[in-house]
C-alpha positions as CSV (number, residue, x, y, z in Angstrom):
1,Q,-26.7,-13.4,-7.0
2,V,-27.2,-17.4,-7.2
3,V,-25.4,-17.8,-10.6
4,S,-21.8,-16.1,-10.8
5,D,-21.1,-14.1,-14.0
6,F,-18.4,-16.8,-14.7
7,G,-21.1,-19.6,-14.7
8,I,-21.7,-23.0,-13.3
9,G,-19.6,-25.6,-12.6
10,P,-16.3,-26.4,-14.5
11,W,-17.4,-23.3,-16.3
12,K,-17.6,-21.0,-13.4
13,K,-14.2,-22.8,-12.4
14,K,-12.1,-22.2,-16.0
15,N,-13.4,-18.7,-15.9
16,E,-11.8,-18.0,-13.1
17,E,-8.9,-19.5,-13.6
18,F,-8.2,-17.5,-16.9
19,V,-9.1,-14.2,-14.8
20,D,-6.5,-14.9,-12.0
21,S,-3.7,-15.1,-15.3
22,F,-3.9,-11.4,-16.1
23,E,-1.6,-9.1,-14.7
24,W,-1.9,-5.7,-13.7
25,V,-0.6,-3.2,-16.2
26,Y,-1.4,-0.7,-13.8
27,F,-1.8,0.0,-10.4
28,C,-0.9,2.5,-7.3
29,R,-2.6,2.4,-4.1
30,Q,-1.8,4.5,-1.9
31,V,-2.0,3.1,2.3
32,R,-1.0,4.6,5.8
33,I,1.0,2.0,7.9
34,N,1.7,3.0,11.3
35,G,1.9,6.6,10.0
36,D,3.4,6.4,6.9
37,V,2.3,7.2,3.7
38,T,3.0,4.5,1.4
39,I,2.3,4.2,-2.5
40,V,2.5,1.0,-4.0
41,Q,2.9,1.1,-7.7
42,R,3.6,-0.7,-11.2
43,S,3.0,0.0,-14.7
44,Y,4.0,-2.5,-17.3
45,P,6.7,-4.0,-17.8
46,N,8.1,-1.8,-15.2
47,K,8.7,-3.9,-11.8
48,W,6.2,-2.7,-8.6
49,Q,7.8,0.1,-6.8
50,V,7.4,1.5,-2.9
51,H,7.7,5.1,-2.3
52,V,6.9,6.4,1.6
53,E,6.3,9.9,2.2
54,D,9.4,11.8,3.6
55,S,9.2,15.0,6.8
56,K,9.9,17.2,3.3
57,G,6.3,15.6,1.8
58,E,8.7,13.8,-1.3
59,R,7.6,10.8,-2.1
60,P,11.2,9.0,-3.3
61,C,10.9,5.2,-4.4
62,V,12.2,3.0,-1.7
63,S,11.9,-0.3,-3.1
64,I,12.1,-2.4,-6.1
65,E,9.9,-6.0,-6.0
66,E,10.1,-7.8,-8.4
67,S,6.5,-9.1,-7.1
68,R,3.1,-7.2,-5.4
69,P,4.7,-6.8,-2.0
70,S,2.3,-7.8,0.9
71,Y,1.6,-5.7,3.9
72,A,3.9,-7.8,6.0
73,R,6.4,-6.9,3.0
74,L,5.5,-3.2,3.8
75,E,5.9,-2.9,7.4
76,E,9.1,-5.0,6.6
77,I,10.3,-2.3,4.5
78,L,9.1,1.0,5.9
79,R,11.0,-0.6,9.8
80,A,14.1,-0.4,7.8
81,I,14.3,3.3,6.4
82,P,15.4,5.1,9.1
83,G,13.5,7.9,10.7
84,S,9.7,6.4,9.5
85,N,7.5,6.3,12.4
86,S,7.6,2.7,11.3
87,S,11.2,2.1,12.6
88,K,9.8,4.1,16.2
89,S,8.7,2.3,19.1
90,L,5.3,1.8,19.8
91,G,5.4,4.4,22.1
92,D,6.9,6.8,19.9
93,R,4.3,5.8,17.8
94,L,1.4,6.6,19.6
95,V,2.5,10.0,20.3
96,S,3.2,10.6,16.5
97,E,0.0,9.2,16.0
98,W,-1.9,11.9,18.4
99,N,-0.3,14.4,17.2
100,F,-1.2,14.0,13.9
101,N,-4.8,13.7,15.1
102,I,-4.5,16.7,17.1
103,D,-3.3,18.3,13.8
104,S,-6.1,17.1,11.7
105,L,-8.4,18.2,14.1
106,Q,-7.5,21.8,14.1
107,N,-6.5,22.3,10.5
108,P,-9.1,20.6,9.0
109,P,-8.7,20.0,5.1
110,D,-10.5,22.3,2.5
111,N,-12.6,20.3,0.7
């Protein structure tokens, strides 16, 4: 595409700056970091929440953030949670991932 949806030249820059000024009204994303199921959520006007799935399948809020947490910040939060995969050594995480993959293959989800 030669011409952006935002226009060209100074109009494009002005329009991109305008869109960048928007604030997230609702955001919910699940990511898997080092084997930990992590949910980042926000609903305006509340702050950003980080939820982590525990061994019981529950997803308690483990952190409230002023701004959208980066991947590095999520790793930092996860490392501070006792018993999380991220708080384990690399060897323990590899064993955990291996077991997860074997379990996934033996018990495929019903789709």
